[in-house]
TIRO-2110 file (N, C-alpha, C; in Angstrom, 1 decimal):
// TIRO-2110
7.9, -8.1, -3.9, N, 1, A
8.3, -6.6, -4.0, CA, 1, A
8.8, -6.4, -2.2, C, 1, A
9.8, -5.5, -2.4, N, 2, A
10.2, -4.8, -1.2, CA, 2, A
10.0, -3.6, -0.8, C, 2, A
9.2, -3.7, 0.6, N, 3, A
8.6, -2.3, 0.4, CA, 3, A
10.3, -1.5, 1.7, C, 3, A
10.8, -0.5, 0.8, N, 4, A
11.8, 0.3, 1.2, CA, 4, A
11.8, 1.6, 1.9, C, 4, A
12.6, 2.5, 3.0, N, 5, A
12.9, 3.3, 3.2, CA, 5, A
13.3, 4.3, 3.2, C, 5, A
13.5, 5.8, 3.1, N, 6, A
14.9, 6.5, 2.7, CA, 6, A
14.1, 7.5, 3.7, C, 6, A
15.2, 8.1, 3.8, N, 7, A
15.0, 9.3, 5.3, CA, 7, A
16.4, 10.3, 4.8, C, 7, A
15.8, 11.8, 5.0, N, 8, A
16.2, 13.1, 4.7, CA, 8, A
16.2, 14.0, 5.4, C, 8, A
17.2, 14.6, 5.7, N, 9, A
17.6, 15.9, 6.3, CA, 9, A
15.9, 17.1, 6.2, C, 9, A
15.3, 17.2, 7.1, N, 10, A
14.0, 18.0, 7.0, CA, 10, A
13.7, 19.2, 7.4, C, 10, A
13.7, 20.8, 6.7, N, 11, A
13.6, 22.2, 7.9, CA, 11, A
12.1, 22.0, 8.1, C, 11, A
11.8, 21.6, 9.1, N, 12, A
10.2, 21.8, 9.7, CA, 12, A
10.5, 23.7, 10.4, C, 12, A
8.9, 24.0, 9.7, N, 13, A
9.7, 25.4, 10.4, CA, 13, A
8.3, 25.7, 11.3, C, 13, A
7.9, 25.6, 12.1, N, 14, A
6.6, 25.8, 13.4, CA, 14, A
6.6, 26.6, 13.9, C, 14, A
5.6, 27.5, 13.8, N, 15, A
5.5, 29.0, 14.9, CA, 15, A
4.9, 28.3, 15.8, C, 15, A
4.7, 29.1, 16.9, N, 16, A
4.4, 28.4, 18.6, CA, 16, A
3.1, 28.1, 18.7, C, 16, A
2.5, 28.8, 17.8, N, 17, A
1.1, 28.6, 18.1, CA, 17, A
0.5, 27.8, 16.6, C, 17, A
1.4, 27.6, 16.1, N, 18, A
0.9, 26.3, 14.7, CA, 18, A
0.9, 24.4, 15.3, C, 18, A
0.1, 24.1, 14.2, N, 19, A
0.2, 22.8, 14.3, CA, 19, A
-0.1, 22.0, 13.5, C, 19, A
0.7, 23.1, 11.6, N, 20, A
0.6, 22.6, 10.6, CA, 20, A
2.5, 21.9, 11.3, C, 20, A
2.7, 20.8, 10.6, N, 21, A
4.1, 19.8, 10.0, CA, 21, A
3.9, 19.8, 8.3, C, 21, A
5.1, 20.4, 7.9, N, 22, A
5.4, 20.1, 6.9, CA, 22, A
6.8, 19.9, 6.7, C, 22, A
7.4, 18.9, 5.7, N, 23, A
8.4, 19.2, 5.4, CA, 23, A
8.6, 18.2, 3.8, C, 23, A
9.7, 17.3, 3.1, N, 24, A
9.8, 17.4, 2.1, CA, 24, A
10.8, 15.4, 2.9, C, 24, A
9.6, 14.9, 2.1, N, 25, A
9.4, 13.3, 2.3, CA, 25, A
10.6, 12.7, 1.2, C, 25, A
10.6, 13.3, 0.4, N, 26, A
12.1, 12.6, -1.0, CA, 26, A
12.5, 13.8, -1.5, C, 26, A
14.1, 14.0, -2.4, N, 27, A
13.9, 15.1, -2.5, CA, 27, A
14.4, 14.9, -4.0, C, 27, A
13.8, 15.2, -5.2, N, 28, A
14.4, 14.9, -6.4, CA, 28, A
16.0, 15.3, -6.6, C, 28, A
16.8, 14.2, -7.9, N, 29, A
18.0, 14.3, -8.3, CA, 29, A
19.2, 15.0, -7.3, C, 29, A
18.9, 14.5, -6.1, N, 30, A
19.7, 14.2, -5.0, CA, 30, A
20.6, 13.3, -4.8, C, 30, A
21.9, 12.9, -4.8, N, 31, A
22.5, 11.7, -4.1, CA, 31, A
22.6, 11.5, -2.7, C, 31, A
22.3, 10.5, -2.4, N, 32, A
21.8, 10.1, -0.8, CA, 32, A
22.9, 10.1, -0.4, C, 32, A
23.2, 9.6, 1.0, N, 33, A
24.5, 8.9, 1.4, CA, 33, A
24.9, 7.9, 1.3, C, 33, A
25.9, 7.2, 1.8, N, 34, A
25.9, 6.3, 0.5, CA, 34, A
25.9, 5.1, 1.8, C, 34, A
24.6, 4.2, 1.8, N, 35, A
24.4, 3.2, 2.7, CA, 35, A
23.7, 2.0, 2.0, C, 35, A
25.3, 1.7, 1.6, N, 36, A
25.4, 0.6, 0.9, CA, 36, A
25.5, 0.9, -0.7, C, 36, A
25.2, 1.7, -0.6, N, 37, A
24.6, 2.3, -2.4, CA, 37, A
24.2, 3.9, -2.4, C, 37, A
24.6, 4.5, -3.4, N, 38, A
23.7, 6.0, -3.0, CA, 38, A
22.9, 6.0, -4.8, C, 38, A
22.2, 6.3, -4.1, N, 39, A
20.8, 6.4, -4.9, CA, 39, A
20.6, 7.6, -4.9, C, 39, A
19.7, 8.0, -6.3, N, 40, A
18.9, 9.2, -6.7, CA, 40, A
17.9, 8.8, -7.3, C, 40, A
16.9, 9.8, -6.9, N, 41, A
15.5, 9.6, -6.9, CA, 41, A
15.1, 10.6, -8.5, C, 41, A
14.7, 10.3, -9.9, N, 42, A
14.9, 11.4, -10.3, CA, 42, A
13.5, 12.3, -10.5, C, 42, A
13.4, 13.5, -10.9, N, 43, A
11.8, 13.6, -11.1, CA, 43, A
11.1, 12.6, -12.0, C, 43, A
9.8, 12.9, -11.8, N, 44, A
9.0, 11.8, -12.7, CA, 44, A
8.9, 10.2, -11.7, C, 44, A
9.9, 10.2, -11.2, N, 45, A
9.6, 8.8, -10.0, CA, 45, A
9.0, 8.9, -9.4, C, 45, A
8.1, 10.0, -9.0, N, 46, A
6.8, 10.2, -8.0, CA, 46, A
5.9, 10.9, -8.5, C, 46, A
4.9, 10.6, -9.1, N, 47, A
3.9, 12.1, -10.0, CA, 47, A
2.0, 12.1, -9.0, C, 47, A
1.8, 12.7, -9.8, N, 48, A
0.1, 12.8, -8.7, CA, 48, A
-0.2, 11.4, -8.7, C, 48, A
-0.2, 11.0, -10.2, N, 49, A
-0.5, 9.5, -10.3, CA, 49, A
-0.5, 8.4, -8.9, C, 49, A
1.1, 8.6, -9.2, N, 50, A
1.4, 7.8, -7.5, CA, 50, A
0.6, 8.2, -6.5, C, 50, A
0.7, 9.5, -5.7, N, 51, A
-0.2, 10.2, -5.0, CA, 51, A
-2.0, 9.3, -4.6, C, 51, A
-2.4, 9.2, -6.0, N, 52, A
-3.9, 9.4, -6.8, CA, 52, A
-3.6, 7.5, -6.0, C, 52, A
-2.9, 6.6, -6.3, N, 53, A
-3.0, 4.8, -6.5, CA, 53, A
-2.2, 4.9, -4.9, C, 53, A
-1.9, 5.6, -4.0, N, 54, A
-1.4, 4.9, -2.8, CA, 54, A
-2.4, 5.0, -1.6, C, 54, A
-2.5, 4.7, -0.7, N, 55, A
-2.9, 4.8, 0.7, CA, 55, A
-1.7, 5.2, 1.5, C, 55, A
-1.5, 6.2, 1.8, N, 56, A
-0.4, 6.8, 3.1, CA, 56, A
-0.5, 7.3, 4.3, C, 56, A
0.2, 7.2, 4.7, N, 57, A
-0.2, 7.8, 6.3, CA, 57, A
1.4, 8.4, 6.7, C, 57, A
0.8, 9.1, 7.4, N, 58, A
1.8, 9.7, 8.0, CA, 58, A
2.2, 9.6, 9.8, C, 58, A
3.1, 8.9, 10.1, N, 59, A
3.4, 8.2, 11.2, CA, 59, A
5.0, 8.6, 12.1, C, 59, A
4.9, 8.5, 12.9, N, 60, A
5.9, 9.0, 13.7, CA, 60, A
7.2, 8.1, 13.7, C, 60, A
8.0, 7.9, 13.1, N, 61, A
9.0, 6.8, 12.9, CA, 61, A
8.7, 6.0, 12.5, C, 61, A
7.9, 6.0, 11.4, N, 62, A
7.6, 4.5, 10.6, CA, 62, A
6.4, 3.6, 11.7, C, 62, A
5.9, 4.4, 12.7, N, 63, A
5.4, 3.4, 13.8, CA, 63, A
3.7, 3.2, 13.4, C, 63, A
3.4, 1.8, 13.3, N, 64, A
2.2, 1.9, 12.7, CA, 64, A
1.2, 1.8, 13.9, C, 64, A
1.5, 2.0, 14.8, N, 65, A
0.4, 2.8, 16.4, CA, 65, A
1.0, 3.7, 16.6, C, 65, A
1.5, 5.2, 15.5, N, 66, A
1.6, 6.3, 16.0, CA, 66, A
1.4, 6.7, 14.8, C, 66, A
0.1, 6.4, 14.8, N, 67, A
-0.1, 7.2, 12.9, CA, 67, A
-1.0, 8.7, 13.2, C, 67, A
-0.4, 10.1, 12.8, N, 68, A
-0.6, 11.3, 12.7, CA, 68, A
-1.6, 11.9, 11.6, C, 68, A
-1.8, 11.6, 10.5, N, 69, A
-2.7, 11.7, 9.5, CA, 69, A
-2.4, 10.7, 8.4, C, 69, A
-3.4, 10.8, 7.2, N, 70, A
-3.8, 9.6, 6.6, CA, 70, A
-4.3, 10.7, 4.9, C, 70, A
-3.4, 9.9, 3.5, N, 71, A
-3.9, 10.2, 2.5, CA, 71, A
-4.6, 9.6, 1.5, C, 71, A
-6.1, 9.1, 1.9, N, 72, A
-6.0, 7.6, 1.1, CA, 72, A
-6.4, 8.2, -0.5, C, 72, A
-6.1, 7.6, -1.4, N, 73, A
-6.1, 8.1, -3.1, CA, 73, A
-5.5, 9.5, -3.1, C, 73, A
-5.1, 10.3, -2.2, N, 74, A
-5.3, 11.8, -2.3, CA, 74, A
-6.0, 12.4, -1.5, C, 74, A
-7.2, 12.4, -0.6, N, 75, A
-8.1, 12.9, 0.0, CA, 75, A
-7.8, 12.3, 1.1, C, 75, A
-8.1, 13.3, 2.5, N, 76, A
-7.4, 12.8, 3.7, CA, 76, A
-6.9, 14.5, 4.7, C, 76, A
-6.2, 13.9, 5.5, N, 77, A
-6.3, 14.9, 6.4, CA, 77, A
-4.2, 15.6, 6.2, C, 77, A
-3.7, 14.1, 5.3, N, 78, A
-2.9, 14.3, 5.0, CA, 78, A
-2.5, 15.0, 3.7, C, 78, A
-1.8, 15.7, 3.0, N, 79, A
-1.6, 16.7, 1.9, CA, 79, A
-0.5, 16.5, 1.5, C, 79, A
-0.4, 15.5, 0.3, N, 80, A
0.9, 15.1, -0.6, CA, 80, A
1.0, 16.0, -1.7, C, 80, A
2.0, 16.5, -2.4, N, 81, A
2.0, 16.8, -3.5, CA, 81, A
3.6, 16.9, -3.6, C, 81, A
4.3, 16.9, -5.1, N, 82, A
5.2, 16.9, -5.8, CA, 82, A
5.3, 18.1, -6.2, C, 82, A
6.3, 18.8, -6.1, N, 83, A
7.3, 20.1, -6.9, CA, 83, A
8.2, 19.9, -7.8, C, 83, A
8.8, 20.8, -7.3, N, 84, A
10.4, 20.5, -8.4, CA, 84, A
11.2, 20.1, -7.9, C, 84, A
10.9, 20.3, -6.1, N, 85, A
11.8, 19.7, -5.4, CA, 85, A
11.8, 18.4, -5.1, C, 85, A
10.7, 18.1, -4.5, N, 86, A
10.6, 16.1, -4.4, CA, 86, A
9.3, 16.4, -3.9, C, 86, A
8.8, 15.6, -3.2, N, 87, A
7.5, 14.4, -2.6, CA, 87, A
7.6, 15.8, -1.5, C, 87, A
6.4, 16.6, -0.8, N, 88, A
5.8, 17.2, 0.3, CA, 88, A
4.8, 17.2, 0.5, C, 88, A
5.1, 17.0, 2.2, N, 89, A
3.8, 16.6, 2.3, CA, 89, A
3.5, 17.6, 4.0, C, 89, A
2.2, 17.7, 4.3, N, 90, A
1.8, 18.7, 5.1, CA, 90, A
0.3, 18.1, 5.7, C, 90, A
0.3, 18.4, 7.2, N, 91, A
-0.9, 17.8, 8.1, CA, 91, A
-1.0, 18.8, 9.3, C, 91, A
-2.0, 18.7, 10.3, N, 92, A
-1.9, 19.3, 11.2, CA, 92, A
-2.3, 18.1, 12.3, C, 92, A
-0.7, 18.4, 13.0, N, 93, A
-0.9, 17.7, 14.2, CA, 93, A
-2.0, 17.4, 14.8, C, 93, A
-2.4, 16.2, 15.2, N, 94, A
-3.7, 15.5, 15.8, CA, 94, A
-3.9, 16.4, 17.1, C, 94, A
-5.2, 16.7, 17.6, N, 95, A
-5.2, 17.5, 19.4, CA, 95, A
-4.8, 16.4, 19.8, C, 95, A
-4.1, 15.2, 20.5, N, 96, A
-3.7, 14.2, 20.6, CA, 96, A
-2.2, 14.1, 21.5, C, 96, A
-2.3, 13.3, 22.2, N, 97, A
-1.1, 13.2, 23.0, CA, 97, A
0.2, 13.1, 22.0, C, 97, A
-0.3, 11.8, 21.0, N, 98, A
0.9, 11.7, 20.1, CA, 98, A
0.8, 13.1, 19.2, C, 98, A
0.4, 13.8, 18.8, N, 99, A
0.4, 15.1, 17.7, CA, 99, A
0.8, 16.2, 18.9, C, 99, A
0.8, 15.9, 20.4, N, 100, A
1.5, 17.4, 21.0, CA, 100, A
3.0, 16.9, 21.4, C, 100, A
3.1, 15.6, 21.3, N, 101, A
4.3, 15.0, 21.7, CA, 101, A
5.8, 15.5, 20.5, C, 101, A
4.5, 15.2, 19.1, N, 102, A
5.6, 15.5, 17.8, CA, 102, A
5.7, 16.7, 17.7, C, 102, A
5.0, 18.0, 17.8, N, 103, A
5.1, 19.1, 17.9, CA, 103, A
5.9, 19.4, 18.8, C, 103, A
6.5, 18.9, 19.9, N, 104, A
7.2, 19.1, 21.3, CA, 104, A
8.5, 18.9, 20.6, C, 104, A
8.8, 17.2, 20.0, N, 105, A
10.5, 17.3, 19.8, CA, 105, A
10.6, 17.9, 18.6, C, 105, A
10.0, 18.4, 17.4, N, 106, A
9.8, 19.1, 16.2, CA, 106, A
10.5, 20.7, 17.2, C, 106, A
10.0, 21.0, 17.7, N, 107, A
10.2, 22.7, 18.4, CA, 107, A
11.5, 22.3, 19.1, C, 107, A
11.5, 21.3, 19.9, N, 108, A
12.9, 21.9, 20.9, CA, 108, A
14.2, 20.8, 19.2, C, 108, A
14.0, 20.7, 18.4, N, 109, A
15.2, 20.4, 17.2, CA, 109, A
15.3, 18.8, 17.5, C, 109, A
14.5, 18.1, 18.3, N, 110, A
15.1, 16.4, 18.5, CA, 110, A
14.7, 15.6, 17.0, C, 110, A
14.0, 16.7, 16.5, N, 111, A
12.9, 15.8, 14.9, CA, 111, A
13.5, 16.7, 13.8, C, 111, A
14.5, 16.3, 13.4, N, 112, A
14.8, 16.9, 12.6, CA, 112, A
15.2, 16.5, 11.2, C, 112, A
14.5, 15.0, 10.6, N, 113, A
14.3, 14.2, 9.9, CA, 113, A
13.0, 13.7, 9.4, C, 113, A
12.9, 13.7, 8.0, N, 114, A
11.8, 12.9, 7.0, CA, 114, A
11.8, 11.6, 6.1, C, 114, A
11.2, 11.1, 6.4, N, 115, A
11.6, 9.3, 5.5, CA, 115, A
10.3, 9.1, 4.9, C, 115, A
10.4, 8.1, 3.9, N, 116, A
9.0, 8.1, 3.3, CA, 116, A
9.5, 6.5, 2.5, C, 116, A
8.4, 5.6, 2.8, N, 117, A
8.5, 4.4, 2.7, CA, 117, A
7.8, 4.0, 1.3, C, 117, A
8.6, 3.2, 0.4, N, 118, A
7.4, 3.3, -1.0, CA, 118, A
7.8, 1.7, -1.2, C, 118, A
7.5, 1.3, -2.4, N, 119, A
7.8, 0.0, -3.4, CA, 119, A
8.1, 0.7, -5.0, C, 119, A
8.5, 0.0, -5.5, N, 120, A
9.4, -0.1, -7.3, CA, 120, A
8.9, -1.5, -7.8, C, 120, A
8.2, -1.3, -8.8, N, 121, A
7.9, -2.6, -9.4, CA, 121, A
8.7, -3.0, -10.4, C, 121, A
9.6, -4.3, -9.8, N, 122, A
10.8, -4.3, -10.4, CA, 122, A
10.4, -5.0, -11.8, C, 122, A
9.2, -5.4, -12.1, N, 123, A
9.0, -6.3, -13.1, CA, 123, A
8.9, -4.8, -14.9, C, 123, A
8.6, -3.8, -13.7, N, 124, A
8.7, -2.8, -15.4, CA, 124, A
10.1, -2.4, -15.7, C, 124, A
10.4, -2.5, -17.1, N, 125, A
11.5, -2.3, -17.2, CA, 125, A
11.5, -0.4, -17.2, C, 125, A
13.3, -0.2, -16.8, N, 126, A
13.4, 1.5, -16.5, CA, 126, A
13.1, 1.7, -15.4, C, 126, A
12.1, 1.1, -14.3, N, 127, A
12.0, 1.3, -12.9, CA, 127, A
13.2, 2.3, -12.6, C, 127, A
14.5, 1.3, -12.4, N, 128, A
15.5, 1.7, -11.8, CA, 128, A
16.8, 1.4, -12.8, C, 128, A
18.0, 1.5, -12.4, N, 129, A
19.1, 1.2, -13.4, CA, 129, A
20.1, 1.0, -11.8, C, 129, A
21.3, 0.1, -11.9, N, 130, A
22.4, -0.1, -11.0, CA, 130, A
23.4, 0.0, -11.8, C, 130, A
24.3, 0.3, -10.9, N, 131, A
25.6, 0.6, -12.1, CA, 131, A
26.9, 0.8, -10.8, C, 131, A
28.2, 0.6, -11.3, N, 132, A
28.6, 0.7, -10.0, CA, 132, A
30.1, 1.6, -10.8, C, 132, A
30.4, 2.8, -10.1, N, 133, A
31.4, 3.5, -10.8, CA, 133, A
32.3, 4.0, -9.8, C, 133, A
33.3, 3.8, -9.6, N, 134, A
35.0, 4.1, -8.5, CA, 134, A
34.4, 3.5, -7.7, C, 134, A
34.2, 2.1, -7.9, N, 135, A
33.9, 1.2, -7.1, CA, 135, A
32.9, 1.6, -6.2, C, 135, A
31.9, 2.7, -6.3, N, 136, A
30.7, 2.5, -5.3, CA, 136, A
29.7, 2.3, -6.8, C, 136, A
28.8, 1.7, -5.7, N, 137, A
27.3, 1.4, -6.6, CA, 137, A
26.2, 2.2, -6.1, C, 137, A
25.9, 2.8, -7.6, N, 138, A
25.0, 3.7, -7.9, CA, 138, A
23.7, 2.9, -8.2, C, 138, A
22.4, 3.4, -7.8, N, 139, A
21.2, 3.2, -8.1, CA, 139, A
20.6, 3.9, -8.3, C, 139, A
19.5, 4.4, -9.3, N, 140, A
19.1, 5.3, -9.9, CA, 140, A
17.3, 4.9, -9.9, C, 140, A
16.8, 6.0, -9.7, N, 141, A
15.1, 5.4, -9.5, CA, 141, A
14.6, 6.5, -10.6, C, 141, A
13.6, 5.8, -11.7, N, 142, A
13.2, 6.5, -12.2, CA, 142, A
11.5, 6.5, -12.1, C, 142, A
11.3, 5.2, -11.5, N, 143, A
9.8, 5.4, -11.3, CA, 143, A
9.1, 4.6, -10.1, C, 143, A
8.8, 5.0, -9.0, N, 144, A
7.9, 4.4, -7.9, CA, 144, A
6.7, 3.8, -8.1, C, 144, A
6.4, 2.4, -7.6, N, 145, A
5.4, 2.1, -7.7, CA, 145, A
3.9, 2.7, -6.8, C, 145, A
4.8, 2.4, -5.4, N, 146, A
3.4, 2.9, -4.6, CA, 146, A
4.2, 3.3, -3.2, C, 146, A
3.4, 4.5, -2.8, N, 147, A
3.6, 5.0, -1.5, CA, 147, A
2.7, 4.5, 0.1, C, 147, A
3.7, 4.2, 0.7, N, 148, A
2.9, 3.7, 2.0, CA, 148, A
2.8, 4.3, 3.3, C, 148, A
4.1, 5.5, 2.9, N, 149, A
3.6, 6.4, 4.7, CA, 149, A
5.1, 7.4, 4.5, C, 149, A
4.5, 8.5, 5.2, N, 150, A
5.9, 9.8, 5.5, CA, 150, A
5.9, 10.0, 7.0, C, 150, A
7.3, 10.0, 7.2, N, 151, A
6.9, 10.1, 9.0, CA, 151, A
8.3, 11.2, 9.0, C, 151, A
7.8, 12.0, 10.3, N, 152, A
9.0, 12.5, 10.8, CA, 152, A
9.7, 11.2, 11.6, C, 152, A
10.9, 12.2, 12.0, N, 153, A
11.9, 10.4, 12.4, CA, 153, A
12.7, 11.5, 13.4, C, 153, A
13.1, 10.5, 14.2, N, 154, A
14.6, 11.2, 14.9, CA, 154, A
15.9, 11.0, 14.3, C, 154, A
16.5, 9.7, 14.0, N, 155, A
17.3, 9.2, 13.8, CA, 155, A
17.5, 8.6, 12.7, C, 155, A
18.8, 8.9, 11.9, N, 156, A
18.9, 8.1, 10.7, CA, 156, A
19.4, 6.5, 11.4, C, 156, A
19.8, 6.3, 12.6, N, 157, A
19.6, 4.9, 12.9, CA, 157, A
18.8, 3.7, 12.7, C, 157, A
17.3, 4.2, 12.7, N, 158, A
16.1, 3.9, 11.6, CA, 158, A
16.4, 3.0, 10.6, C, 158, A
16.9, 4.3, 9.6, N, 159, A
17.0, 4.0, 8.3, CA, 159, A
18.3, 3.1, 8.2, C, 159, A
19.7, 3.0, 8.7, N, 160, A
20.6, 2.2, 8.9, CA, 160, A
19.8, 0.5, 8.9, C, 160, A
19.1, 0.7, 9.7, N, 161, A
18.5, -0.7, 10.2, CA, 161, A
17.9, -1.3, 8.8, C, 161, A
17.0, 0.0, 8.4, N, 162, A
16.0, -0.8, 7.2, CA, 162, A
17.2, -1.1, 6.2, C, 162, A
18.5, -0.3, 5.6, N, 163, A
19.4, -0.7, 4.8, CA, 163, A
19.9, -1.8, 5.0, C, 163, A
20.3, -2.2, 6.2, N, 164, A
20.9, -3.4, 6.4, CA, 164, A
20.4, -4.9, 5.7, C, 164, A
19.3, -4.7, 5.9, N, 165, A
17.9, -5.5, 5.4, CA, 165, A
18.8, -5.6, 4.0, C, 165, A
18.5, -4.9, 3.1, N, 166, A
18.7, -4.9, 1.8, CA, 166, A
20.0, -5.1, 1.4, C, 166, A
21.2, -5.0, 2.5, N, 167, A
22.7, -5.0, 1.7, CA, 167, A
22.7, -6.1, 1.1, C, 167, A
22.5, -7.5, 1.3, N, 168, A
22.6, -8.8, 0.2, CA, 168, A
22.2, -8.5, -1.1, C, 168, A
20.9, -7.9, -0.8, N, 169, A
20.3, -7.8, -2.4, CA, 169, A
21.5, -6.8, -3.6, C, 169, A
21.6, -5.5, -2.8, N, 170, A
22.7, -5.0, -3.3, CA, 170, A
24.5, -5.7, -3.5, C, 170, A
25.0, -6.1, -2.8, N, 171, A
26.1, -6.9, -3.0, CA, 171, A
26.0, -8.1, -4.4, C, 171, A
24.6, -8.4, -4.1, N, 172, A
24.1, -9.4, -5.5, CA, 172, A
24.3, -8.7, -6.1, C, 172, A
23.6, -7.5, -6.9, N, 173, A
23.5, -6.7, -7.8, CA, 173, A
25.1, -6.2, -7.7, C, 173, A
26.4, -5.5, -7.1, N, 174, A
27.9, -5.5, -7.9, CA, 174, A
28.2, -6.6, -7.7, C, 174, A
28.1, -7.7, -7.3, N, 175, A
28.3, -9.5, -8.3, CA, 175, A
28.3, -8.9, -9.9, C, 175, A
26.9, -9.0, -9.5, N, 176, A
26.4, -9.4, -11.2, CA, 176, A
27.1, -8.4, -12.2, C, 176, A
26.8, -7.2, -11.8, N, 177, A
27.5, -6.0, -12.3, CA, 177, A
29.5, -6.4, -12.3, C, 177, A
29.8, -6.7, -11.5, N, 178, A
31.1, -7.5, -11.5, CA, 178, A
31.5, -8.5, -13.0, C, 178, A
30.6, -9.6, -12.6, N, 179, A
30.6, -10.8, -13.6, CA, 179, A
30.7, -10.1, -15.0, C, 179, A
29.2, -9.3, -15.6, N, 180, A
29.2, -8.9, -16.7, CA, 180, A
29.9, -8.0, -17.4, C, 180, A
31.2, -7.2, -16.5, N, 181, A
32.1, -6.6, -16.7, CA, 181, A
33.4, -7.4, -17.0, C, 181, A
33.6, -8.6, -16.1, N, 182, A
34.6, -9.4, -16.7, CA, 182, A
34.3, -10.0, -17.8, C, 182, A
32.8, -10.4, -18.0, N, 183, A
32.8, -11.1, -19.5, CA, 183, A
32.9, -10.4, -20.5, C, 183, A
32.3, -9.2, -20.5, N, 184, A
32.4, -7.9, -21.9, CA, 184, A
34.3, -8.4, -21.9, C, 184, A
34.7, -7.6, -20.6, N, 185, A
36.2, -7.6, -21.1, CA, 185, A
36.9, -9.3, -21.7, C, 185, A
36.7, -10.2, -21.2, N, 186, A
37.4, -11.2, -21.9, CA, 186, A
37.0, -11.3, -23.1, C, 186, A
35.2, -11.0, -24.0, N, 187, A
34.8, -11.2, -25.1, CA, 187, A
35.5, -9.9, -25.9, C, 187, A
36.0, -9.1, -25.6, N, 188, A
36.4, -8.4, -26.1, CA, 188, A
37.7, -8.1, -26.6, C, 188, A
39.1, -9.1, -25.4, N, 189, A
40.1, -9.8, -25.3, CA, 189, A
39.9, -10.7, -26.5, C, 189, A
39.4, -11.8, -26.5, N, 190, A
38.8, -12.7, -27.6, CA, 190, A
39.1, -11.9, -29.4, C, 190, A
38.0, -10.8, -29.1, N, 191, A
37.9, -10.5, -30.3, CA, 191, A
39.5, -9.6, -31.1, C, 191, A
40.1, -9.0, -29.8, N, 192, A
41.3, -8.5, -30.5, CA, 192, A
42.4, -9.5, -31.4, C, 192, A
42.3, -10.9, -30.2, N, 193, A
43.2, -11.7, -30.7, CA, 193, A
43.0, -12.1, -32.3, C, 193, A
41.5, -12.2, -32.9, N, 194, A
40.6, -12.8, -33.7, CA, 194, A
41.2, -11.6, -34.8, C, 194, A
41.0, -10.3, -34.6, N, 195, A
41.8, -9.3, -35.4, CA, 195, A
42.6, -8.8, -35.7, C, 195, A
43.9, -9.5, -34.9, N, 196, A
45.7, -9.0, -34.4, CA, 196, A
45.7, -10.4, -35.0, C, 196, A
END
């Protein structure tokens, strides 16, 4: 099972005296940028059961050494909730050097994005669907198995690195789709020859 990371733009609203950080780690029914494929995470892919069965950390830039909060099976300093928009997270920045650093970067507009790490169960039928349309590969996700972290992140470059690791798998899927389409086309041509 491959752990994946995705990033979205996030509107962080923090007033001068607040230490509360909140944002959306994932937005439902929204097309991602083309990251080698376009991805849509559907409503229902993440549920309260997903949260209750996951040990999730809030980390700066997905860095295991930069822990900001934690939701261990739904309890802890990190609040996760699913609403109509997507997976929302909220926590109070710890009163530490790291917590102060993250708040300052958000206030200055240097952190504007959120990201989350997850897995899907590839053995569970219907978890995802891959297809090709107008030479673009699409992936629809219907069920996320486990969440690992939600992260305020600086820059999309981190996400591109993660996606590049997955590109060979995506290309393989694209080739499979092309091969199946060629096979169906060939079978249809044979069928027409028999009928005519």
